[in-house]
C-alpha positions as CSV (number, residue, x, y, z in Angstrom):
1,M,10.0,12.2,-20.1
2,R,8.3,12.5,-16.7
3,V,7.4,16.1,-17.2
4,L,5.7,15.2,-20.5
5,A,3.7,12.5,-18.8
6,V,2.5,15.0,-16.2
7,Q,1.6,17.5,-18.8
8,Q,-0.3,15.0,-20.8
9,K,-2.3,14.0,-17.6
10,M,-3.0,17.7,-16.8
11,A,-4.4,18.2,-20.3
12,M,-7.2,15.9,-19.4
13,V,-8.4,17.9,-16.4
14,D,-12.1,19.0,-16.0
15,Y,-12.4,22.5,-14.4
16,S,-16.1,22.1,-13.8
17,N,-15.8,21.0,-10.2
18,I,-13.6,24.0,-9.2
19,P,-15.8,26.2,-6.9
20,E,-16.7,29.5,-8.5
21,S,-14.9,31.6,-5.7
22,T,-11.8,29.5,-6.2
23,M,-11.9,30.0,-10.0
24,Q,-12.2,33.8,-9.5
25,S,-9.1,33.7,-7.3
26,L,-7.3,31.5,-9.8
27,K,-8.1,33.9,-12.6
28,Q,-6.9,36.9,-10.5
29,Y,-3.7,35.1,-9.6
30,Q,-3.2,34.1,-13.3
31,Q,-3.4,37.7,-14.4
32,E,-1.0,38.8,-11.7
33,F,1.4,36.0,-12.6
34,A,1.2,36.8,-16.3
35,S,2.0,40.5,-15.7
36,T,4.7,40.2,-12.9
37,G,5.9,36.6,-13.0
38,K,4.9,36.1,-9.3
39,I,2.0,35.9,-7.1
40,A,1.8,38.2,-4.1
41,H,-0.1,37.3,-1.0
42,P,-2.2,34.3,-1.9
43,G,-4.2,32.8,1.0
44,S,-2.9,29.9,3.0
45,F,-4.4,27.2,0.8
46,F,-3.1,28.7,-2.4
47,S,0.3,29.4,-0.8
48,A,0.5,25.7,-0.1
49,V,-0.5,24.8,-3.7
50,F,1.9,27.3,-5.3
51,N,4.7,26.0,-3.0
52,N,4.0,22.4,-4.0
53,D,3.2,21.5,-0.4
54,L,0.6,18.8,-0.7
55,V,0.2,18.2,3.0
56,S,-0.4,21.8,3.8
57,A,-2.7,22.2,0.8
58,V,-4.8,19.2,2.0
59,L,-4.9,20.5,5.6
60,R,-5.9,24.0,4.6
61,A,-8.5,23.1,1.9
62,D,-12.2,23.2,2.6
63,A,-14.2,20.3,1.5
64,E,-15.0,21.7,-2.0
65,N,-11.4,22.7,-2.7
66,L,-10.2,19.3,-1.4
67,A,-12.5,17.5,-3.8
68,A,-11.2,19.8,-6.7
69,L,-7.5,19.8,-5.7
70,R,-6.4,17.8,-8.7
71,N,-8.3,20.1,-11.1
72,I,-7.1,23.2,-9.3
73,V,-3.5,22.0,-9.8
74,G,-4.3,21.1,-13.4
75,Y,-5.7,24.5,-14.1
76,I,-2.5,26.2,-12.7
77,V,-0.2,23.8,-14.7
78,N,-2.2,24.3,-17.9
79,E,-3.2,27.9,-17.8
80,F,-0.4,29.8,-15.8
81,G,2.5,28.3,-17.7
82,P,5.9,27.3,-16.3
83,G,7.1,28.5,-12.9
84,A,3.8,29.0,-11.2
85,I,4.2,25.9,-9.0
86,K,7.6,25.4,-7.3
87,R,9.3,22.2,-8.2
């Protein structure tokens, strides 16, 4: 039940505040994940996000990515499919 609630909340995400450079990286990682099932060598911010390490993600984010963090996670949950973010 908890997973369903998270998925419903993530369905209401607005990607418009994700910085363009971050969106480009997300799309690149998404293609890589779709073809290989893994993401090789993301930067420190994305490594923290994909590893479900909130503290490190917050500490490594610049101001724009920090403001968009919820939407970045929502994009990954909604668009990458299961397994992209460690649980």
